C-alpha positions in Angstrom: -29.7 -52.2 -9.2 -30.6 -54.8 -6.6 -34.3 -54.5 -7.3 -33.7 -54.9 -11.0 -31.8 -58.2 -10.5 -34.7 -59.5 -8.5 -37.1 -58.3 -11.1 -35.0 -59.9 -13.9 -35.0 -63.3 -12.0 -38.8 -63.1 -11.6 -39.2 -62.3 -15.3 -36.9 -65.2 -16.2 -38.9 -67.5 -13.9 -42.2 -66.4 -15.5 -40.7 -66.8 -19.0 -39.5 -70.3 -18.1 -42.9 -71.2 -16.7 -44.7 -69.8 -19.7 -42.4 -71.7 -22.1 -42.9 -74.9 -20.2 -46.7 -74.4 -20.3 -46.5 -73.8 -24.0 -44.5 -76.9 -24.6 -46.8 -79.0 -22.5 -49.8 -77.7 -24.4 -48.0 -78.6 -27.7 -47.3 -82.0 -26.3 -50.9 -82.5 -25.4 -52.0 -81.4 -28.8 -49.5 -83.7 -30.4 -50.8 -86.7 -28.4 -54.4 -85.9 -29.3 -53.6 -85.3 -33.0 -51.2 -88.2 -33.5 -52.6 -90.5 -30.9 -50.5 -92.7 -28.6 -48.5 -95.1 -30.7 -45.9 -97.8 -30.3 -42.5 -96.2 -29.8 -39.5 -97.1 -31.9 -35.9 -96.2 -30.9 -33.8 -94.2 -33.3 -30.1 -93.6 -32.9 -28.7 -90.2 -33.9 -25.1 -89.2 -34.0 -24.5 -85.5 -33.6 -21.4 -83.3 -33.3 -20.4 -82.0 -29.9 -21.2 -78.4 -30.7 -24.7 -79.4 -31.8 -25.3 -81.4 -28.7 -24.2 -78.5 -26.5 -26.5 -76.2 -28.4 -29.4 -78.6 -28.0 -28.7 -79.0 -24.3 -28.6 -75.2 -23.9 -31.9 -74.8 -25.7 -33.5 -77.6 -23.8 -32.3 -76.1 -20.5 -33.6 -72.7 -21.6 -37.2 -74.0 -22.2 -37.1 -76.5 -19.3 -37.3 -79.8 -21.0 -34.8 -82.6 -21.7 -32.9 -83.0 -24.9 -34.9 -85.9 -26.2 -38.2 -84.1 -25.7 -37.0 -81.0 -27.4 -35.9 -83.0 -30.4 -39.2 -84.8 -30.6 -41.2 -81.6 -30.4 -39.1 -80.0 -33.2 -39.5 -83.0 -35.4 -43.3 -83.1 -34.9 -43.5 -79.4 -35.6 -41.5 -79.7 -38.8 -43.4 -82.7 -40.0 -46.7 -81.0 -39.3 -45.6 -77.9 -41.1 -44.4 -79.8 -44.2 -47.6 -81.8 -44.4 -49.7 -78.6 -44.0 -47.7 -77.0 -46.8 -48.5 -79.9 -49.1 -52.1 -80.1 -48.0 -51.6 -83.6 -46.4 -52.8 -83.7 -42.8 -52.0 -87.3 -41.8 -50.1 -90.3 -43.0 -52.6 -92.7 -41.5 
């Protein structure tokens, strides 16, 4: 039992590291694809349960809430544009 717990923790650490590396790679691809652009602030009001779930997911993958939301938005926009055959708005 004790060895299994250590193994589980090691697997969780590897999963967390792997997920972090994957997100960093996506971020790098996003920067190269979309370029570095002027940032504009956006205010977003969300229910408490949604914020809690976002925070849980952000903690699970090892990023902060804002970065998680940005990545999800970029992924969704890229997917929508690809489905329509549009690859850039620029």
